[in-house]
DRENKOLLUM-336614 format. One line per 8 residues: their letters; for each residue y, z, x of N, C-alpha, C, O. Coordinates in steps of 0.05 Angstrom, whole numbers, plus 5000, padded with zeros to 4 digits. Layout:
A	Y/Z/X/Y/Z/X/Y/Z/X/Y/Z/X | ...
END
This chain:
MSMKVLIA	5329/4998/5172/5328/4975/5154/5316/4984/5128/5294/4997/5127 | 5329/4978/5106/5318/4985/5080/5297/4964/5071/5300/4941/5078 | 5277/4974/5057/5256/4956/5048/5254/4958/5017/5262/4978/5005 | 5242/4938/5006/5234/4938/4978/5204/4945/4978/5188/4931/4990 | 5198/4967/4964/5170/4977/4964/5160/4978/4935/5173/4990/4918 | 5137/4966/4931/5124/4968/4905/5101/4988/4908/5083/4984/4925 | 5100/5008/4891/5079/5027/4890/5062/5021/4865/5070/5027/4843 | 5038/5011/4870/5019/5004/4848/4998/5026/4848/4978/5025/4863
EPDFKFAQ	5002/5046/4832/4986/5070/4834/4985/5084/4807/5006/5091/4796 | 4961/5088/4795/4960/5102/4770/4964/5132/4772/4969/5145/4751 | 4962/5143/4796/4966/5172/4800/4996/5177/4801/5009/5173/4822 | 5008/5186/4779/5037/5190/4777/5047/5209/4799/5068/5204/4811 | 5033/5231/4803/5043/5251/4822/5044/5239/4850/5064/5243/4864 | 5024/5225/4858/5024/5212/4885/5046/5191/4887/5061/5191/4906 | 5049/5174/4866/5069/5153/4866/5097/5166/4868/5114/5156/4883 | 5101/5187/4853/5128/5200/4853/5133/5213/4881/5155/5211/4891
QAGTFLER	5113/5225/4892/5117/5238/4919/5123/5217/4940/5142/5220/4955 | 5108/5195/4940/5114/5173/4959/5141/5160/4954/5156/5155/4973 | 5147/5155/4929/5172/5142/4921/5196/5159/4929/5216/5148/4938 | 5195/5184/4924/5217/5202/4931/5222/5202/4961/5246/5200/4969 | 5201/5203/4977/5205/5202/5006/5218/5175/5014/5236/5175/5030 | 5208/5153/5003/5218/5127/5010/5247/5123/5001/5263/5111/5015 | 5254/5133/4978/5281/5130/4967/5301/5146/4984/5324/5139/4987 | 5292/5169/4995/5309/5185/5012/5317/5170/5037/5337/5176/5050
LANLVSYE	5300/5151/5045/5306/5135/5069/5320/5109/5061/5320/5090/5077 | 5332/5108/5038/5348/5085/5028/5331/5060/5022/5341/5038/5024 | 5306/5064/5015/5289/5042/5007/5291/5039/4976/5294/5058/4962 | 5288/5014/4967/5287/5009/4938/5258/5009/4930/5241/4994/4941 | 5251/5026/4910/5223/5030/4903/5220/5022/4873/5236/5028/4856 | 5198/5008/4868/5190/5000/4841/5161/5010/4837/5146/5012/4857 | 5154/5017/4813/5128/5028/4807/5113/5010/4787/5125/4999/4769 | 5086/5008/4791/5069/4994/4772/5042/5007/4771/5026/5005/4790
PQADQILG	5036/5021/4749/5011/5036/4747/4987/5019/4737/4965/5028/4737 | 4992/4995/4727/4972/4979/4714/4963/4955/4731/4980/4939/4740 | 4937/4952/4735/4926/4931/4752/4934/4903/4743/4940/4886/4759 | 4934/4899/4716/4939/4872/4706/4969/4864/4708/4975/4841/4701 | 4986/4882/4717/5014/4876/4719/5024/4873/4748/5047/4866/4753 | 5006/4879/4767/5014/4879/4795/5024/4852/4805/5045/4851/4818 | 5009/4831/4800/5017/4805/4811/5044/4796/4800/5060/4785/4815 | 5049/4800/4774/5074/4793/4762/5097/4809/4775/5119/4798/4779
RIEKFKPH	5092/4835/4780/5112/4852/4792/5118/4843/4820/5142/4843/4828 | 5098/4835/4835/5102/4825/4863/5119/4800/4862/5138/4798/4878 | 5113/4782/4844/5128/4757/4842/5157/4762/4835/5175/4749/4846 | 5162/4780/4817/5189/4786/4808/5205/4803/4828/5228/4797/4834 | 5193/4824/4839/5206/4843/4856/5207/4834/4885/5226/4841/4899 | 5187/4819/4894/5185/4809/4922/5187/4832/4942/5206/4832/4959 | 5168/4851/4942/5169/4873/4960/5162/4866/4989/5148/4846/4994 | 5172/4882/5007/5164/4879/5035/5138/4894/5040/5123/4887/5058
LLIIAAEL	5134/4915/5024/5110/4932/5027/5099/4938/5000/5114/4944/4981 | 5072/4936/4998/5058/4943/4973/5040/4967/4980/5023/4965/4996 | 5045/4989/4966/5028/5013/4968/5011/5011/4943/5021/5015/4921 | 4985/5007/4946/4967/5002/4923/4942/5020/4925/4930/5023/4946 | 4936/5031/4902/4911/5047/4900/4887/5028/4904/4887/5006/4893 | 4868/5037/4920/4845/5020/4925/4830/5012/4900/4819/4990/4899 | 4831/5029/4879/4817/5021/4854/4831/4999/4840/4819/4986/4823 | 4856/4994/4846/4871/4971/4834/4869/4946/4852/4876/4924/4843
ATGEVLDK	4861/4950/4877/4860/4928/4897/4833/4914/4896/4818/4914/4915 | 4828/4901/4873/4803/4886/4871/4804/4862/4889/4826/4854/4899 | 4781/4850/4893/4780/4825/4910/4798/4804/4899/4812/4790/4915 | 4799/4800/4873/4816/4780/4860/4846/4786/4866/4861/4767/4873 | 4854/4811/4862/4882/4818/4867/4889/4814/4896/4910/4802/4902 | 4872/4823/4914/4878/4820/4943/4879/4790/4951/4895/4782/4967 | 4860/4774/4940/4860/4745/4946/4887/4732/4937/4898/4717/4952 | 4896/4739/4913/4920/4727/4903/4944/4737/4919/4963/4721/4924
IKNTPDRP	4944/4762/4927/4966/4772/4943/4967/4758/4971/4988/4751/4981 | 4943/4755/4983/4942/4742/5009/4953/4714/5008/4963/4704/5028 | 4951/4701/4985/4960/4673/4983/4989/4670/4973/4998/4648/4968 | 5003/4693/4969/5031/4691/4961/5049/4687/4986/5044/4698/5007 | 5069/4670/4983/5088/4666/5006/5101/4693/5012/5107/4709/4995 | 5106/4697/5038/5118/4722/5047/5103/4747/5037/5116/4766/5027 | 5077/4746/5039/5060/4768/5029/5070/4795/5040/5076/4798/5064 | 5071/4815/5022/5079/4841/5032/5056/4854/5048/5033/4847/5045
AILLTEGL	5064/4873/5065/5044/4889/5079/5031/4906/5058/5044/4914/5038 | 5005/4912/5061/4990/4926/5041/4980/4953/5052/4965/4953/5072 | 4988/4974/5040/4979/5001/5047/4962/5011/5024/4971/5014/5002 | 4936/5015/5029/4917/5023/5009/4915/5054/5008/4916/5067/5029 | 4913/5065/4985/4909/5094/4982/4883/5099/4967/4876/5084/4949 | 4870/5121/4974/4845/5128/4961/4838/5157/4968/4846/5167/4989 | 4823/5169/4950/4813/5196/4955/4789/5195/4973/4776/5175/4976 | 4784/5218/4986/4762/5220/5005/4735/5214/4992/4717/5204/5005
DRYDRAWR	4733/5220/4966/4708/5216/4952/4701/5187/4948/4678/5181/4942 | 4720/5169/4951/4715/5140/4948/4724/5124/4973/4735/5103/4970 | 4720/5135/4996/4728/5122/5020/4715/5095/5023/4727/5077/5034 | 4690/5092/5014/4676/5066/5016/4691/5044/5002/4693/5022/5013 | 4702/5049/4979/4718/5029/4964/4743/5022/4979/4750/4998/4981 | 4757/5042/4990/4781/5037/5005/4775/5021/5030/4790/5003/5037 | 4753/5027/5043/4746/5013/5068/4741/4983/5062/4749/4966/5076 | 4726/4978/5040/4721/4950/5033/4747/4935/5026/4750/4912/5034
AWQNGGDE	4765/4948/5012/4790/4936/5006/4806/4930/5031/4819/4910/5034 | 4806/4949/5050/4820/4945/5075/4808/4921/5090/4824/4905/5101 | 4782/4918/5090/4769/4896/5104/4776/4869/5090/4775/4848/5103 | 4783/4870/5065/4789/4845/5050/4819/4839/5049/4827/4821/5034 | 4835/4853/5064/4863/4845/5065/4884/4867/5067/4907/4862/5070 | 4875/4892/5065/4894/4914/5068/4903/4915/5097/4889/4908/5116 | 4927/4925/5101/4938/4928/5128/4937/4956/5139/4939/4960/5163 | 4932/4976/5122/4930/5003/5131/4918/5019/5108/4917/5010/5085
LLLKPIFT	4908/5043/5114/4894/5060/5095/4905/5088/5097/4908/5099/5119 | 4911/5100/5074/4921/5128/5073/4904/5142/5052/4903/5133/5029 | 4892/5165/5059/4876/5180/5040/4892/5200/5024/4909/5213/5035 | 4886/5201/4998/4899/5220/4980/4880/5244/4977/4858/5243/4987 | 4888/5265/4964/4913/5268/4948/4937/5277/4964/4959/5273/4956 | 4932/5290/4986/4954/5303/5000/4959/5288/5026/4941/5280/5040 | 4984/5283/5031/4992/5272/5057/5019/5284/5064/5034/5294/5046 | 5026/5282/5089/5052/5291/5097/5070/5266/5099/5060/5244/5100
TDDLHIAI	5096/5271/5099/5114/5248/5101/5110/5234/5128/5114/5210/5130 | 5103/5249/5148/5097/5237/5174/5073/5218/5172/5073/5196/5184 | 5052/5227/5158/5029/5210/5154/5036/5184/5140/5027/5162/5147 | 5053/5186/5119/5061/5163/5104/5078/5144/5122/5074/5120/5121 | 5096/5156/5137/5113/5140/5155/5095/5124/5175/5099/5100/5179 | 5076/5138/5188/5059/5125/5207/5042/5103/5194/5039/5081/5206 | 5032/5108/5170/5016/5088/5156/5033/5064/5149/5023/5041/5151 | 5058/5068/5141/5075/5045/5135/5081/5028/5160/5079/5004/5159
VTALENRA	5088/5042/5181/5093/5027/5206/5069/5012/5215/5071/4988/5223 | 5045/5024/5213/5020/5010/5221/5015/4986/5203/5007/4965/5212 | 5019/4989/5177/5015/4967/5158/5034/4944/5164/5025/4921/5164 | 5059/4950/5169/5078/4929/5176/5071/4915/5202/5073/4891/5205 | 5062/4931/5222/5054/4919/5248/5029/4902/5245/5028/4880/5256 | 5010/4911/5229/4985/4896/5225/4991/4870/5210/4979/4849/5215 | 5010/4871/5191/5018/4847/5176/5031/4827/5194/5026/4803/5192 | 5048/4837/5212/5063/4819/5230/5044/4807/5251/5050/4785/5261
NPAGRVKP	5023/4820/5258/5005/4811/5279/4976/4814/5269/4962/4832/5279 | 4966/4797/5251/4939/4800/5240/4917/4798/5261/4896/4810/5258 | 4922/4782/5282/4901/4779/5303/4897/4805/5318/4876/4811/5328 | 4918/4821/5321/4917/4846/5335/4913/4870/5317/4918/4893/5326 | 4905/4865/5293/4902/4886/5273/4883/4908/5283/4862/4903/5293 | 4892/4933/5279/4876/4956/5287/4863/4969/5263/4873/4966/5240 | 4841/4983/5268/4829/4998/5246/4849/5018/5235/4866/5027/5250 | 4846/5025/5209/4866/5043/5198/4865/5070/5212/4845/5081/5220
AVKSA	4889/5081/5215/4893/5108/5226/4890/5128/5203/4910/5140/5195 | 4866/5131/5193/4862/5147/5168/4871/5176/5173/4863/5189/5193 | 4887/5185/5155/4897/5213/5156/4893/5226/5129/4894/5213/5108 | 4887/5251/5130/4885/5267/5105/4891/5295/5112/4892/5303/5136 | 4897/5311/5092/4904/5339/5096/4879/5355/5103/4882/5379/5107
END
């Protein structure tokens, strides 16, 4: 099944790496590097999955996303040096967590599947399967 994926990530290299992988699997990918544009992009693009940098996933942004109809699953990304920020964002509405800068396509695939499963069953949500290189 093809998905619409929004990558909200200021790290161009990471966004490009993730986007290329997803596009190879016939997914439609859109990019948004600016925090103040994320909500408008979600409303217009209507993604199934949002891959968002933890530094862009403020409480306000996550609250607004949680209240949108057909909310996308949220996969948070963050570097190991700021794991605390990513963990707080996950607790406030993220569906999965993936640590940067390096990941394998298998790690990304597993994180996406977990995010989608957690979104579909919030009561059975599991702690993030944190992976890093």
